[in-house]
C-alpha positions as CSV (number, residue, x, y, z in Angstrom):
1,M,126.1,109.6,100.6
2,P,123.0,108.4,102.4
3,K,119.4,107.1,101.1
4,M,117.2,109.4,100.1
5,K,113.8,109.2,102.1
6,T,110.3,108.5,100.3
7,K,107.6,111.0,101.7
8,K,105.2,108.0,103.2
9,A,102.1,110.2,102.3
10,A,102.9,110.8,98.5
11,S,103.7,107.0,98.5
12,K,100.1,106.4,99.8
13,R,98.6,108.5,97.4
14,F,100.4,108.4,94.1
15,K,101.8,105.1,92.0
16,V,104.1,105.2,89.6
17,S,103.2,103.2,86.3
18,K,106.1,101.2,84.6
19,S,106.3,103.9,81.6
20,G,107.0,106.4,84.5
21,K,103.7,108.0,84.8
22,V,102.3,109.1,87.9
23,K,98.5,107.8,88.6
24,A,96.5,109.3,91.2
25,G,92.7,109.2,92.7
26,S,90.5,111.9,91.9
27,A,89.7,114.4,94.5
28,F,86.1,115.1,95.9
29,T,85.0,111.7,96.3
30,S,84.7,111.1,100.4
31,H,81.6,112.9,101.5
32,M,78.7,114.9,100.5
33,M,78.0,113.0,97.4
34,M,74.5,113.7,97.2
35,N,75.5,117.1,96.3
36,K,77.5,116.3,93.3
37,P,76.3,115.4,89.9
38,K,76.3,111.7,88.5
39,S,78.9,112.6,85.9
40,M,81.0,114.0,88.6
41,K,80.7,110.9,90.6
42,R,81.1,108.4,87.7
43,K,84.4,110.1,86.4
44,A,85.9,110.2,89.9
45,R,85.5,106.2,90.5
46,R,89.1,105.7,88.4
47,T,92.6,107.0,88.9
48,G,93.6,109.6,86.5
49,V,97.4,109.8,85.0
50,L,98.8,113.4,86.4
51,S,100.1,115.9,83.7
52,P,104.0,115.7,83.2
53,Q,104.6,118.9,85.2
54,D,102.9,117.8,88.4
55,A,104.3,114.4,87.8
56,R,107.8,116.0,87.6
57,I,107.2,117.6,90.9
58,I,106.0,114.5,92.6
59,L,108.8,112.2,91.4
60,R,111.6,114.9,92.0
61,N,110.4,116.1,95.6
62,F,108.5,113.1,97.2
63,L,109.3,109.7,95.4
64,P,113.2,109.9,94.5
65,Y,113.0,106.1,93.8
66,G,109.8,106.2,91.7
67,R,111.8,107.6,88.8
68,K,112.5,105.9,85.8
69,K,116.0,104.6,85.2
70,K,117.9,105.3,82.0
71,K,118.0,102.1,79.8
72,T,121.5,101.0,78.5
73,D,121.7,99.1,75.1
74,S,123.0,95.4,76.4
75,R,124.0,94.8,72.7
76,K,126.3,98.2,72.9
77,T,128.2,97.0,76.3
78,K,128.6,93.7,75.0
79,V,130.3,94.7,71.6
80,E,132.4,97.3,73.6
81,A,133.4,94.3,75.9
82,N,134.5,92.3,73.2
């Protein structure tokens, strides 16, 4: 089976945290800032975490290698090997 390709536009816009959450920058921050309230500009400075439903869409369709891997219990495999 061939490798899956990451959508490069999505990799530039979204980052996946170590816990598997998807972070994204805020919208409406590029121009016409004088028409926006000060509170909106202040809140838009930081990145936000996407909702689980939106994160699932991003990870499934655009960032296939950003998905969290299932952990295996290392103690369990050592005991079974012996």
